[in-house]
C-alpha positions as CSV (number, residue, x, y, z in Angstrom):
1,M,100.3,-48.7,-100.0
2,S,97.0,-47.1,-101.1
3,L,94.3,-46.0,-98.6
4,N,90.9,-47.5,-99.2
5,L,87.9,-48.7,-97.2
6,A,89.1,-52.3,-97.5
7,L,92.4,-51.4,-95.7
8,I,90.5,-49.6,-93.0
9,D,88.3,-52.7,-92.6
10,R,91.4,-54.9,-92.1
11,W,92.7,-52.5,-89.5
12,L,89.3,-52.3,-87.7
13,T,88.8,-56.1,-87.8
14,G,92.2,-56.5,-86.2
15,R,91.4,-53.9,-83.6
16,S,88.2,-55.6,-82.7
17,L,89.9,-59.0,-82.4
18,A,92.6,-57.5,-80.2
19,R,90.0,-55.9,-77.8
20,G,87.4,-58.6,-77.9
21,L,84.8,-56.5,-79.6
22,S,82.3,-57.4,-82.3
23,L,83.6,-57.4,-85.8
24,P,82.9,-54.4,-88.1
25,L,80.0,-54.4,-90.5
26,R,79.7,-52.4,-93.7
27,H,77.0,-49.7,-93.1
28,A,75.9,-46.6,-95.0
29,G,79.0,-46.1,-97.0
30,G,81.4,-46.9,-94.1
31,L,82.0,-49.3,-91.3
32,C,80.3,-49.8,-87.9
33,V,81.4,-51.5,-84.7
34,E,79.1,-52.0,-81.7
35,V,81.2,-51.3,-78.6
36,G,78.6,-51.0,-75.9
37,D,80.6,-49.9,-72.9
38,A,80.4,-47.0,-70.5
39,T,82.5,-44.6,-72.7
40,E,81.5,-45.6,-76.2
41,L,78.3,-47.0,-77.5
42,R,79.2,-47.4,-81.2
43,R,81.7,-46.1,-83.7
44,H,81.2,-45.3,-87.4
45,I,84.3,-45.2,-89.6
46,F,84.6,-43.6,-93.0
47,L,87.3,-43.2,-95.6
48,N,86.7,-39.4,-95.8
49,A,84.4,-36.7,-94.4
50,G,82.1,-36.7,-97.4
51,A,78.4,-37.3,-97.8
52,A,78.3,-40.7,-96.1
53,L,79.8,-39.3,-92.8
54,Q,77.7,-36.2,-92.9
55,A,74.5,-38.2,-93.4
56,C,75.5,-40.4,-90.5
57,A,76.1,-37.3,-88.3
58,A,72.7,-35.9,-89.2
59,Q,71.0,-39.2,-88.0
60,T,73.0,-39.3,-84.8
61,H,71.3,-37.7,-81.8
62,V,72.7,-39.6,-78.8
63,P,76.0,-39.3,-77.0
64,L,78.8,-41.9,-77.0
65,V,78.5,-42.5,-80.7
66,L,81.8,-41.7,-82.4
67,L,82.5,-40.8,-86.0
68,K,86.0,-41.5,-87.3
69,A,87.6,-40.8,-90.7
70,A,91.0,-40.7,-92.4
71,V,91.0,-36.9,-92.5
72,S,92.6,-34.1,-90.5
73,P,90.8,-32.5,-87.6
74,E,90.3,-29.4,-89.8
75,Q,88.6,-31.4,-92.5
76,M,86.4,-33.1,-90.0
77,R,85.5,-29.7,-88.4
78,A,84.6,-28.3,-91.8
79,A,82.3,-31.2,-92.6
80,L,80.2,-31.2,-89.4
81,P,77.9,-28.8,-87.6
82,G,79.3,-26.9,-84.7
83,H,77.8,-29.0,-82.0
84,W,80.1,-31.9,-82.8
85,N,83.3,-32.0,-80.9
86,I,86.5,-32.8,-82.8
87,D,89.6,-34.3,-81.2
88,N,93.2,-33.2,-81.8
89,G,93.8,-35.9,-84.3
90,A,95.8,-39.1,-84.7
91,F,97.5,-41.0,-87.5
92,L,96.8,-44.2,-89.4
93,M,100.3,-45.8,-89.9
94,Y,101.7,-48.7,-91.7
95,G,104.8,-50.6,-90.7
96,P,107.9,-51.9,-92.4
97,E,108.2,-55.4,-93.8
98,S,110.6,-56.3,-91.0
99,V,112.3,-54.6,-88.0
100,T,116.0,-55.4,-87.2
101,A,116.2,-53.6,-83.9
102,K,117.1,-55.8,-80.9
103,L,114.9,-56.2,-77.8
104,A,116.4,-54.9,-74.6
105,L,114.9,-54.1,-71.2
106,P,116.3,-52.0,-68.3
107,P,117.2,-53.9,-65.0
108,D,114.2,-54.9,-62.8
109,Y,111.8,-55.2,-65.8
110,R,110.6,-58.4,-67.5
111,I,108.2,-58.9,-70.4
112,S,105.5,-61.5,-70.8
113,L,103.3,-62.4,-73.8
114,D,99.9,-64.0,-73.5
115,A,97.0,-64.9,-75.8
116,E,94.0,-62.8,-75.0
117,Y,90.7,-62.2,-76.9
118,G,91.5,-62.8,-80.6
119,G,95.2,-61.8,-80.4
120,Y,98.1,-61.4,-78.0
121,I,99.0,-58.9,-75.2
122,A,102.6,-58.1,-74.2
123,R,103.1,-56.7,-70.7
124,V,106.3,-55.2,-69.3
125,I,106.3,-55.7,-65.5
126,H,108.6,-54.0,-63.0
127,V,109.6,-56.3,-60.2
128,S,108.3,-54.1,-57.4
129,E,105.9,-51.7,-59.1
130,G,103.8,-54.0,-61.4
131,L,102.6,-53.2,-64.8
132,A,104.8,-50.6,-66.6
133,A,103.8,-50.9,-70.3
134,S,101.6,-53.1,-72.5
135,G,100.4,-53.5,-76.1
136,R,98.3,-55.8,-78.2
137,I,98.4,-57.4,-81.6
138,A,95.9,-59.4,-83.7
139,L,96.5,-61.2,-87.0
140,H,93.9,-61.0,-89.6
141,G,94.8,-62.9,-92.8
142,R,98.1,-61.4,-93.9
143,C,97.6,-58.3,-91.8
144,A,98.9,-57.6,-88.3
145,V,97.2,-54.9,-86.3
146,F,99.1,-53.3,-83.4
147,D,96.9,-51.7,-80.7
148,Q,96.8,-50.1,-77.3
149,V,100.5,-49.6,-76.9
150,V,100.8,-47.8,-73.6
151,T,103.6,-46.9,-71.1
152,E,102.6,-45.9,-67.6
153,Q,103.6,-42.3,-66.7
154,T,106.3,-43.2,-64.1
155,H,108.0,-45.7,-66.5
156,R,108.3,-43.5,-69.6
157,R,111.6,-42.7,-71.5
158,L,113.1,-46.1,-70.6
159,G,112.5,-47.8,-74.0
160,L,109.6,-49.9,-72.7
161,G,107.2,-49.0,-75.5
162,R,109.9,-50.0,-78.0
163,A,110.3,-53.3,-76.2
164,V,106.5,-53.9,-76.4
165,M,106.5,-53.1,-80.1
166,L,109.5,-55.5,-80.8
167,T,107.8,-58.3,-78.8
168,L,104.6,-57.9,-80.9
169,E,106.7,-57.5,-84.1
170,A,108.2,-61.0,-83.5
171,I,104.7,-62.4,-83.7
172,A,104.0,-60.7,-87.0
173,E,107.4,-61.8,-88.3
174,K,106.7,-65.4,-87.4
175,A,103.3,-65.3,-89.0
176,G,104.8,-64.0,-92.3
177,V,102.3,-61.1,-92.5
178,T,102.7,-58.6,-95.4
179,E,100.8,-55.7,-93.8
180,R,101.2,-54.0,-90.5
181,L,98.8,-51.3,-89.3
182,L,98.0,-49.1,-86.3
183,V,96.5,-45.8,-85.3
184,A,98.9,-43.7,-83.4
185,T,98.3,-40.7,-81.1
186,Q,100.5,-37.6,-81.6
187,A,102.5,-38.7,-78.5
188,G,103.1,-42.2,-79.8
189,R,103.9,-41.3,-83.4
190,P,107.7,-40.7,-82.8
191,L,108.2,-44.1,-81.4
192,Y,106.6,-45.8,-84.4
193,E,108.5,-43.6,-86.8
194,H,111.8,-44.5,-85.1
195,L,110.9,-48.2,-85.8
196,G,110.3,-47.5,-89.5
197,W,106.6,-46.9,-89.5
198,R,105.1,-44.3,-91.9
199,V,102.0,-42.2,-91.7
200,L,99.4,-43.3,-94.3
201,A,96.7,-40.8,-93.4
202,P,95.5,-38.4,-90.7
203,W,92.9,-39.8,-88.4
204,S,90.2,-37.8,-86.6
205,T,87.3,-38.4,-84.3
206,A,84.0,-36.5,-83.8
207,M,81.6,-36.9,-80.9
208,L,78.6,-35.2,-79.5
């Protein structure tokens, strides 16, 4: 699978659908999504940290505007002035054509699947403690985008993230998608790799 702006556009479109955000627009050599919440005003996404990202950075003078690119944190740091803060990095990943692992939950947990925004959300619920893990998926053409897979701190190391991923995978399998994408944190990467996902590119964020 080759990395290009069209692929990033497919991932970003799926992410927006999964979260109920506005769809991305092509803008100044990259992509732009209006987020408009208390933690993020807007995000600009680029294939690399070249001239288009640097020009966008030069024109950005307000907080809560994020610049993202398929580069390492070191490459992002080298491309931008020192007043930009760079995160520790993440990973753009693509999934296998199918997953053969079987879904299993520990005792006292159940899983639900509901339509929400432009996709679906899977929730793992503990019978007495409530929400333990969750994750989203959105289908965009032949692409499935997995998003916001989170396990609550007190419920980790029980295979709940795996259960969420397999529940979402069943939707992708049924839809016959040919492409599976997500952006993983460093902490989440081992789970996805265990399920057969591969790193396509590093992923970094810059913010004022």
